[in-house]
C-alpha positions in Angstrom: 0.0 0.0 0.0 1.2 3.5 -0.8 -0.2 6.5 1.2 0.2 10.2 0.4 0.5 12.1 3.7 -1.3 15.1 2.3 -4.7 16.5 1.6 -3.3 18.0 -1.6 -5.6 17.2 -4.5 -2.9 18.5 -6.9 -0.2 16.0 -5.6 -2.7 13.1 -5.6 -3.8 14.0 -9.2 -0.2 14.1 -10.4 0.5 10.7 -8.9 -2.7 9.2 -10.4 -2.1 10.7 -13.9 1.4 9.0 -13.7 -0.3 5.6 -12.9 0.5 5.5 -9.2 -2.7 5.0 -7.2 -2.4 6.1 -3.6 -4.5 6.4 -0.5 -4.6 10.0 0.8 -4.5 11.0 4.4 -3.6 14.4 5.9 -0.9 14.5 8.6 -1.7 15.8 12.0 1.3 18.0 12.7 1.9 21.6 13.7 3.5 23.0 10.5 3.5 26.5 11.9 5.6 25.4 14.9 8.2 23.7 12.6 8.5 26.7 10.4 8.8 29.1 13.3 11.6 27.0 14.8 13.5 27.0 11.5 13.1 30.7 11.1 14.1 31.4 14.7 17.3 29.4 14.1 17.7 31.1 10.7 17.5 27.7 9.0 17.2 27.3 5.2 13.9 27.0 3.5 14.9 23.8 1.8 15.8 22.1 5.1 12.5 23.3 6.6 10.6 21.9 3.6 12.3 18.5 4.1 11.6 18.6 7.9 8.0 19.2 7.2 7.8 16.4 4.5 9.4 14.0 6.9 7.2 15.0 9.9 4.1 14.5 7.7 5.2 11.1 6.4 6.3 9.8 9.9 3.0 10.9 11.4 0.9 9.1 8.8 3.2 6.1 8.8 2.5 5.6 12.5 -1.1 4.7 11.5 -0.2 2.5 8.5 2.2 -0.3 9.5 4.2 -1.5 6.5 2.9 1.1 4.1 5.1 3.2 1.9 4.1 6.8 2.9 5.0 9.8 0.8 5.6 13.1 2.6 5.9 16.3 0.6 6.1 20.0 1.3 6.9 23.2 -0.5 8.1 26.6 0.8 8.4 29.8 -1.2 11.5 31.8 -0.3 12.3 35.2 -1.6 15.5 36.3 0.0 14.8 36.0 3.8 11.1 36.2 3.3 9.1 32.9 3.4 5.5 33.0 2.2 2.6 30.7 3.1 -0.7 30.3 1.3 -2.5 33.6 1.3 -5.4 34.0 3.7 -7.6 35.9 1.3 -7.5 38.2 -1.7 -5.9 41.1 0.2 -3.2 38.8 1.4 -2.7 37.5 -2.2 -2.3 41.1 -3.4 0.3 41.8 -0.7 2.3 38.6 -1.6 2.3 39.3 -5.3 3.5 42.9 -4.7 6.3 41.5 -2.6 7.3 39.1 -5.4 6.8 41.5 -8.3 10.0 42.1 -10.2 11.9 39.6 -8.0 13.2 36.0 -8.3 12.1 33.5 -5.7 12.7 29.8 -5.1 10.2 27.0 -4.4 11.9 24.6 -2.1 10.1 21.3 -2.9 10.8 18.3 -0.7 9.6 14.8 -0.8 10.4 11.6 1.1 9.1 8.1 1.5 8.8 6.5 4.9 8.0 2.9 5.9 7.1 2.5 9.6 9.6 4.7 11.4 12.4 4.8 8.8 13.0 7.3 6.1 13.8 5.2 3.0 14.3 8.0 0.4 14.3 11.8 0.2 14.9 14.4 -2.4 14.6 18.2 -2.8 14.3 20.4 -5.8 14.5 24.2 -5.8 13.0 25.7 -9.0 13.7 29.4 -9.5 10.9 31.7 -10.8 11.5 35.3 -11.9 8.3 37.3 -11.6 8.0 40.1 -14.1 7.4 43.7 -13.0 3.7 43.6 -13.9 1.5 46.7 -13.7 -1.1 47.3 -11.1 -3.8 47.0 -13.8 -2.5 43.5 -14.6 -2.5 42.6 -10.9 -6.2 43.7 -10.7 -7.0 41.7 -13.8 -5.2 38.7 -12.4 -6.9 38.8 -9.0 -10.3 39.2 -10.7 -9.6 36.2 -13.0 -8.3 33.6 -10.5 -10.4 31.2 -8.5 -10.3 30.0 -4.9 -7.8 27.2 -5.9 -5.2 29.8 -6.9 -5.7 31.7 -3.6 -5.0 28.3 -1.9 -1.5 28.2 -3.5 1.6 29.6 -2.0 2.4 32.9 -3.8 -1.2 33.0 -5.0 -0.4 31.5 -8.4 -0.5 28.3 -10.4 1.7 28.2 -13.4 -0.6 25.8 -15.1 -3.2 28.6 -15.4 -3.4 32.3 -15.5 -0.5 32.5 -13.1 2.0 31.8 -15.9 1.5 35.4 -17.0 3.1 36.6 -13.9 6.5 35.3 -14.9 9.4 36.5 -17.1 11.5 33.3 -16.5 11.1 29.9 -14.9 14.0 27.5 -14.2 13.6 24.0 -12.8 11.4 21.0 -12.8 7.8 21.6 -13.8 6.4 18.9 -11.4 8.4 20.4 -8.5 6.8 23.8 -9.2 3.4 22.1 -8.9 4.4 20.7 -5.5 6.1 17.2 -6.0 9.4 16.1 -7.5 7.6 13.5 -9.5 10.3 12.0 -11.7 12.7 11.1 -8.9 9.8 9.7 -6.9 8.8 7.5 -9.7 12.4 6.3 -10.0 12.3 5.3 -6.4 9.1 3.3 -6.8 10.5 1.6 -9.8 13.6 0.6 -7.8 11.3 -0.8 -5.1 9.3 -2.8 -7.6 6.1 -0.9 -6.9 5.8 0.1 -10.6 7.2 -1.6 -13.7 10.8 -0.7 -14.6 
């Protein structure tokens, strides 16, 4: 059995489209506390994303003996600023204004846990350069996006209208969506969970 330790419909859909069918269960951890501790210690966003991914997977694995449990997390870092999912439209506007004309990274971590052991882990850090869009475009964008986009860190999804926010994107497409899918599939092939 493979379990995705996440409530993310996007991650589950990516796995299913790739032919990997998983059970989905959200972890019961205090993500805010882990982030605050890393920021207090001036830890790196990538290390924090991995700590969150592992904490989620270990939490869910404790309820699914013998299962392979996928943990994943993503943090948006722009210099020393870390952004979470916006609370509402006003927060989305604030985040987008912070990112406008700047380059940020999406630290995207994934791991696989069985019982209490981390069997595999990886991290990707795509870099996205947001263009210096006008205030008129920002209003157009915020009027055109749905609740799903407001539920994404940085208030964008590059697979939709959000792609217009960018001047340049470097890195793995799937990692930008929230999961380093290709290395994860390699791991499952090596484990015999999918055909080589």
